[in-house]
C-alpha positions, 0 to 999 in steps of 0.5 A: 834905197835899202836892201831887202831879203826875199823869201829865198832866205834860209836864215843861215845868219851869215848876213847879220855879222856883216851888217855894220849898223845892225839893221838885220833881225832874225826870224824864219826869214830875216828882215832888214830895217830900211830906216837903219840900212845904209845901202853898203851891200855887205849883207848881199855880198855874203848871202849864199843863196842871193836872197838879198837885193836892193829894194826898187 
């Protein structure tokens, strides 16, 4: 399952640099492309507001 970013996202940009497959796109709330996400969890580990989780 891919990771998703919730509405709690503060668009700080921390997760973008951590994604090894460039699956995250910028915006008011960042988004993760489920097709590209490899479920590594790197983005979730660095999110300062815990806005990233596994899509269940």
